[in-house]
N, C-alpha and C positions, 0 to 999 in steps of 0.2 A: 503494499498499500503506499503509495507517495506520502510524504508528508506534508501536512496543510498546518498553517499557522493559528495560532490559538488567537481568537478575538480577543482585542486590547480591551482593557478596562474600562467601562462606562461606551464604550462602543457598540452599535449593533449591528451585527455579521446577519445578512440572508440567508447564509447557505450553513453557517453553524451556528449550535446551540452555545450558549453561556458556558458550559460543561465542557467542551468541545466534539459531541455529539453532533454527527452530520442532519441535516433538519432533513425530514420527509420528502418532501418532494426534490431533493438533491440527493438522495442516495444511490438512484440508477445512475446519473450522471457520472459523481465522484469515482462513484466503482467503476464504469467505464472506463473514466481516465486511470484509475488505480491499476488498471490492467497493462498500461504501457509503461515503459521504464522514462528519465529524464531525457533519455537520448532519443527516443522516439517522439517524445513530444516537442522536444527542439526541431526534429525535423519536419511534424508538423506547422508549427506556429512558421518558421522560415518557408515553408512551401506556401503558406498565407500570403506573407511577405512577397514573394516571386510573382503569384497569381495576380496582388492586388496592384504591382509596380505593371504588370503586364499590360493588364487590364484599364491603366490608369485610373483607379480607387484611389484616387488621390484630394487633396487639399494644397492650395495653392497659398503657400507662406507669403509670398513677395514676389514682382513679377519674375524674377528670375529662377525660382524654387518651388517644386511641386514636392509635396510631401506623403509617399503610399498612406491612406490612411491606416494607422495605425490601430490594429483589433486583436482584444483577445476573445479565442474563440470558447473559452467555457461559459456557456448560456447561461443569462437570467431567467430565470423562471418564474413566472407568475401564476396562481392557481387561477380557473375561471372566475372563482366565487369572486376572489380580489377584482380581477379585472373587469367584471360585470359592473360592479359598483363605480372605478374609476372613466370606465367605459359613459357610463349613464350621466356622472358629473361632467365629465367632457363635453358631451352633446347638448345638457343641458347650459352650461356657460356659455357655447358657442351661439345658441338661439339667442340668448339674451345680451350680448354682445352685437349681434345683428341689428336687433331689434332697438338698441341703444345709437348706433352708427345712423342706421334709418330716419329716426327721430332728429337727431344730432342735425343732419343736412337736409330734413324736411319740413322741420317743424321745430317745436320747443322741448327739449328735452331736460323733463323734472330732477332727473337722481343726479350729476355731477354738478358742481357749482361751477357757476359761470367763469369764475376767475381762473380756475383749474384749467378749463375748457382752452378761455384766451390765452395762457401762459405755455399753453404745448406747441411746442416748436414744428409738429406733424399736423395741425389741424389746419382744412383749410378751407379758409370763409369763401373763397371765392367758386366752392362747390355747392354754394347754399341753393335750395330748390330742386335738386337735382336728384332723380330716383331714377339707380340702376336696374339692370334688366333683372326682371321678377322680382324687383326688389330686395335684392340680394348683395350685399357689399362684401361679407365675407364667406368666401368658397372655400378656401382650405385654410384652413387652424390649425397652430403649433401651440402646446402648452407646457410646460418644464414644471416638475413633481418630485417631490423626494417623498422618501418612505422612512417611516417614520417607526420607532420600537414596540410603540403600542399597537400597530398595523394600522394607522392611519398614513393615508397621502395627501401630502398639503403642496400648495400650489405655492409656485416661488413668481413665475410670470405668465404673459401671454406674449404669441407672437403671431401677429395678424397681417402685419405689412408684405412681407415677403418671405412667408415660412419655409426653411430650409432643413434638409436632413432625412425626408423620405426615403430616399434613395439608398442612403446608408443603411437603414433600417433593411431594406429589402436587401441589397448587396451584402450583407453579412450575415444575415439568415440562410441564405442560396447557399454562400460560401462555407458554413458553418455543418449544413448539411452534408457536403461533399468531402470535407476534411475530416470529420468526426461520425461518419454517416450509424456509426454503433450507438451516440447519444441520443441523436433523432430517431432511430429507431423504437428506444426504449420508452418515447412518450408517446402522448396521442394530440398532436399539438393544431391549436384552432386553425385553419386556415384563413385565407383572404384573400379576395381578388381585387388589387387597386385599379388594375387596367380597367375592368367592368365599369367600378366606381368612378372614376375619372371621367371616362367617355361618358358614362350616365349624364354626370355633371355637364358637361359641356351641352349633350345635345339638350339638357333640360334648360338651358340659358336661350337656347335659341328656336327661332318658330320654323325651323327649317327641320328638314329630316335628319339630314346629315352636312351638317354646317362646317363650313370648312376651318380649321384649327391651327395655330400655330405654336411653340415654344419660342419666345422671345429671349434670347441672353445676350450677356453683356462681352461677350466675345470669349476665346478660347484661353485667354488670358484671366480671365475671371477667377476668382477665388472657389467656386459652386460648378464651375463649368461641366465637371465628371457629373457630377446631379443632373445637370441639362441635358447632356449627351444621353444620360442614362434615359430618363423620364423621356424624352422625344422618340428615341428609340423604343420603348416598351410601350410607350401609347399609340406609335406609328404615326407619329405626325412630323413636320416639317421643323426643325431647328433653325431659327433664323435672327440673325443678328438687326442693330436696326440699318444697317444700310441695303437690305433685303426687302425692306419695308419701304411705301411712301402714300402720299393721300392723293389719290386722284383727283379729276375733277370735278364728279359729282359728290365729293367729301368721303367716297369710303375709304377704307384701309384696303391698300395692295399688295402683293406678296408677288416679285419677281422669281417668272419662270421661263423657261427654256422655249415651253410649247405655247406662250402666251401667260400675262401675269392676269394674276387670281384674286377675286374679291375676300377678303378675309371675314368673316364672323367672329370667331373667338381668338384673342390672345392671352396665351396663362405668359405672364411676365414674370420675369426675372430681375428686373431693372427698378430702380427707385423714379428715377428722372426721365420721364418720356421723351421731351425734348428736347434732350440733349442726344437720345438715340434714334428719334422722330420725328422733327418738328411738323408740329399740326396734329398729331398723334392725343393730346389732351382733348384741343377740340371736338374730331371727332369722336371721341369718346362722350364727351357733354352732350354732344348732338347725337346720341344713340345708333352712331355708323357702326359701332363695334361695342362689343363683349370685354371687359379686362378683368382676369383674375389673378390676385383678388383686386377689386374694386380700389380705385383711389381714393383716398381720405380715410381708408382703415385704421390708417397709421395713428390716428387720433387715439384708439383704443389698445396702440403697444404702448403708451403712456405708461411710464412706472408708478406716477403718482393717482392715475385714472384709474388705475389697477383696485385703490382702496375702497372702489363703489362699485365693483363687478356683483358682491353679495345683494347691493342692494338694486341691481339693475336686474338680477334674477327673481327678485321678490318682487317686484314692480310692475315687469314686463309679460313674467310667466305664471305669477302668482305662487310661487313654489319657494321652499327651503331649499338655500343651496346645499347639492350633494356632495360638494368635496370642499373642505376648507383650506383657507390661504393663510399664507404668512401673515403676523399683525406686520402693519407698514404704519410709518407715522409721518403725517405732513410736516413738515419743517414750517410751515407758513405760519402756524397755529403755534403760539408762545409756550403754551404749557408742553405741548409735543416737544418742541425745541428745545427746553430747558429739558428733558428727561431725557434727549438722546445725548444732548452736551454733557451731562451729569454721568452718565453712563455709555458712554462712544467706545469704551474699549469693547463692550460686550457685543455691540449691534453691527447687521453690516449694513453700509453704507451705498448706495449707488446714486449714479447722475439718471435723470429723469428718462434721457434720449439714450444711452449707453444700448450696448449689444456684443454679443460675441465674446463677452468677459471683460470687454472694455468699461473703464469706468465703475466696478467692484471692488470695494473695501471689506475685506472680512476681518473687521478689527482684531479679535480674537487671535488670529495667525498671522497678524503684522505686527512689527517692531513700533516701538513708540514714537519712532520718528515722523510716523502720518498723523499722530493725533492731533497735535496744534495745529499744521496746515491744512487739517480735514476740519477741524474746529473752527478757524477764521472764516473759511469758505463756505460753511454752512451759515454762520452769523452775517457773511456779506450778502450771501445770495441764497438762500435758503429756498428759492423756489425751484432751484437746478437742481435739487437733490432729495431722495426720501431714504427713508431709514427702517430696517427690518431686524426683528429681532432671531438672533442665533439660533440655527436648527442644528442639531446632531444628527444626521441623517445616514441611512446605512452604508455600510461598505458591502464589497464582495470580492470575490478571488480572482488574485489575475496571476498567469505563468508568465515568468520572465525567461525569454529564451536566451540571453545572453548570460544570466547569474544559473539558468536551470534551476530555480527554485519559485517558491508562490511568496505571494503578500498581499496585502489587503489594503484596497482603494475606495474611494467615497466617489459611488455612483448616485447619477440623478436620471430621470425619464421624461423625452420627450415624447407625447403624445400626438399625433395626426388624426386629424378630425377632416370632412367633407361635408359641404351642405350645399345641396343641391338648389334647382329654381321653384321646386315643390317645397320646401320648405322643410326637408327630410336631414339630418344630422347623423352621419356616420362616425364614430369614432374606429379607427383600426387597430386591428387588437396588437398587442404589444407595444410597439414604439422603437424610436433609439434611445439604448442605455449609453450613458454617455462616463465614461471612468475618467477623474482627476489624475494629474501628475502625483507623484508621491509628496507629501507632507502640504497636501494641497485639499482645499475644499472643491475650487475651482475645475467645474468639469470641461468648458467648453471646446471643442475641437481646434479653432482660431487660437485658444490657449495651450496648446500643447497637449490636449487630452486623447482617452482613446474611446473606440466603440464597443461595445458587446451584443451578438446575437441576444433579440428576445424574444423568448415564446409566452405562449400564453397556451396552457395544457388541459385539457379537462381532467 
């Protein structure tokens, strides 16, 4: 049997109990791994790296450096009973956020204070009065959760603008089944069909039976180009850059083609600033000439301060209590909250409202004292730029290091993806992307150097 690390004191391990015994849902997986020696595992992990490099399963670190996506092949296993609760909570939240955005841009939303909205960097007042196709702003949604020792999944952030990572979820699961087939064979893994779900989404947003759809990338030098290529190939739709599109004389969006240019009905956009890539695309969108996935303006609900009011959105728009809890968050414009945060800064997480990819996140218990004074000064001078959250001690998981031949524990979170079609139906895709922190860190973002894991929901 391969030696497994004992859980650290006061740290929740998903695969081991506090006495060192293997949790029931991991016994088959770790028994199968235990049948191999360290040399055998090293070979599998290195084969995975080679395959990732050959398929450009990668993340761009800078304009000259792609990093093959570091992946640990020991799967994260989520029992279906747990997933059913998570999936229902994610779908509930997606529906409420879409209703909020529709009210925000077409009426008077009564939930989030006006000063919070008007201080949001990505709120677009010029979109006031616009109704997207089928009244759907948010089509593809990502949500970041952590798992606590008491069994709760707690939400840290919403991702509505251009949620990324679904291809890493799909690719890591597919590769794990090839690299370690005996593990996959030991479980009844809940299947899902992302292609059918996405294509149904595209069709539901158009009045045409077979709408013309394209995926708009920021180029092969973009950080997530692997994902763009992977999804376009999976869905069977053209992958286009800005130079492939133009606005026709009738205001329609056209895609260049060898056998004649074609009008586009749906653009799955993976770029933020439309005008840089396709001049006139914003106006075409606002005139109803094309549908964008996700709609422009969704980023107002990406704001980490607007996050505070999502539970109230669920109550107001759906008449339900939130299924999932979210991290306790503090509005630093409020004097009492700001005083509490400054008095307890060493214990909290501070984030910039518009940060992403791990940028602008300060987990104060993990940082040295040099950060405290500067951050406190910035909070006092610009309280509307930041939010604070209570620090959560979330779960860790097992990884194998093929360089040292040893196992270690790392923090993990879970990014779950959900789709909402033009009929108002929301579907959370089982599993999600498990992201793994670097050593001695709680930040799991891939752009910050983290790994990913295949994630299975099992019956």
